[in-house]
C-alpha positions in Angstrom: 0.0 0.0 0.0 1.1 3.6 -0.7 -0.4 6.6 0.9 0.0 10.4 1.4 -1.6 13.1 3.5 -3.1 16.4 2.4 -5.4 19.1 3.6 -8.6 20.5 2.1 -8.0 23.8 0.2 -11.6 24.6 -0.9 -14.9 23.2 -1.8 -16.6 23.8 -5.2 -20.4 23.4 -5.5 -22.2 23.2 -8.9 -25.6 22.4 -10.2 -26.2 20.8 -13.6 -29.4 21.2 -15.6 -31.3 19.0 -18.0 -29.4 17.9 -21.0 -25.9 18.4 -19.6 -23.4 15.5 -19.8 -22.2 14.6 -16.3 -18.7 13.6 -17.2 -18.1 16.6 -19.5 -19.4 18.9 -16.7 -17.0 17.4 -14.1 -14.1 17.7 -16.5 -15.0 21.3 -17.3 -15.3 22.2 -13.6 -11.9 20.7 -12.7 -10.2 22.6 -15.5 -12.1 25.9 -14.8 -11.1 25.8 -11.1 -7.6 24.4 -11.7 -8.2 21.2 -9.6 -5.1 19.0 -9.6 -6.1 16.9 -6.6 -9.4 16.3 -5.1 -12.5 14.1 -4.7 -16.2 14.6 -5.3 -19.7 13.3 -5.0 -22.8 13.8 -7.2 -26.5 13.5 -6.4 -29.3 13.8 -8.9 -30.9 12.0 -11.8 -30.3 11.1 -15.4 -32.2 10.4 -18.6 -29.4 8.2 -19.9 -26.7 6.3 -18.0 -23.5 4.9 -19.5 -21.1 3.0 -17.2 -18.3 0.6 -17.8 -16.6 -2.4 -16.2 -12.9 -2.9 -16.8 -12.2 -6.5 -18.0 -9.3 -8.0 -19.9 -7.6 -4.6 -20.5 -10.6 -2.7 -21.8 -13.9 -1.3 -20.7 -17.2 -3.1 -21.4 -19.9 -0.4 -21.6 -23.6 -0.7 -20.4 -26.2 1.9 -21.3 -29.7 2.5 -20.0 -32.2 5.1 -21.3 -35.0 6.3 -19.1 -35.3 7.8 -15.7 -32.4 6.9 -13.5 -31.7 8.0 -10.0 -28.0 8.6 -9.1 -27.9 6.4 -6.0 -24.1 6.9 -5.5 -21.6 8.8 -7.6 -18.1 9.4 -6.3 -14.7 10.0 -7.8 -11.3 11.7 -7.7 -9.1 14.1 -9.6 -5.4 13.6 -10.3 -3.1 14.8 -13.1 -2.4 12.4 -16.0 0.3 13.5 -18.5 0.0 17.2 -17.4 -3.8 17.4 -17.5 -6.4 16.9 -14.7 -8.2 13.6 -15.0 -11.6 12.8 -13.6 -12.0 9.3 -12.4 -15.7 8.7 -11.6 -17.9 5.7 -10.6 -21.7 5.6 -10.2 -24.5 3.3 -9.1 -27.7 4.2 -11.0 -31.2 2.8 -10.5 -34.4 2.9 -12.5 -38.0 3.0 -11.2 -38.1 -0.8 -11.0 -35.0 -1.0 -8.8 -32.7 -2.3 -11.6 -29.2 -1.2 -11.0 -26.3 -0.5 -13.3 -23.0 0.5 -11.9 -19.4 1.1 -12.9 -16.9 3.6 -14.4 -18.6 6.8 -15.7 -17.6 8.3 -19.1 -19.3 10.6 -21.5 -22.9 9.7 -22.2 -24.6 10.2 -18.7 -27.2 12.9 -19.5 -28.7 14.8 -16.6 -32.5 15.0 -16.2 -33.7 17.1 -14.4 -30.7 18.1 -12.3 -27.5 17.0 -10.6 -25.6 18.5 -7.7 -21.8 18.3 -7.5 -19.6 18.9 -4.5 -15.8 18.9 -5.2 -13.4 18.9 -2.3 -10.1 20.3 -3.5 -6.9 19.1 -1.8 -3.7 21.0 -1.3 -0.9 19.9 -3.6 -1.0 17.8 -6.7 -1.5 14.1 -7.2 -0.5 12.4 -10.4 -1.2 9.2 -12.2 1.4 6.8 -13.7 0.8 4.0 -16.2 1.0 0.6 -14.6 2.2 -1.6 -17.5 1.0 -5.0 -16.3 -2.6 -3.8 -15.9 -2.7 -1.0 -18.5 -4.3 1.3 -15.9 -3.2 4.8 -14.9 -2.8 4.3 -11.2 -2.3 7.0 -8.5 1.4 7.8 -8.2 1.9 7.9 -4.5 
């Protein structure tokens, strides 16, 4: 295990409206506020959810259209190759209780709203390519 210690520098709060892409909005926020280390949570709902599961060196994507509640959505921000990278996972449920969960990428469309709280850390955390897995892991 590797670890580090940091302090909270600031908190960013944002509201997304209908039609916005959740992943794009998170990426825009971290660039706009110069976030190079942090974590976040999201609450709200979607009209389309797209999440992936990493298997055999690539993501397998699942998509659901229709009303989805964001039951849980958390992630972090670190720097990959000089740019802030949003790493986000979500658990989404429909009106029948069916769940889809996994890694969030473009394609999760907000409907009617989503609320984001980003906790910005002091300092910078980076990611480094781990050759055996092919993943960009936290460089601690």
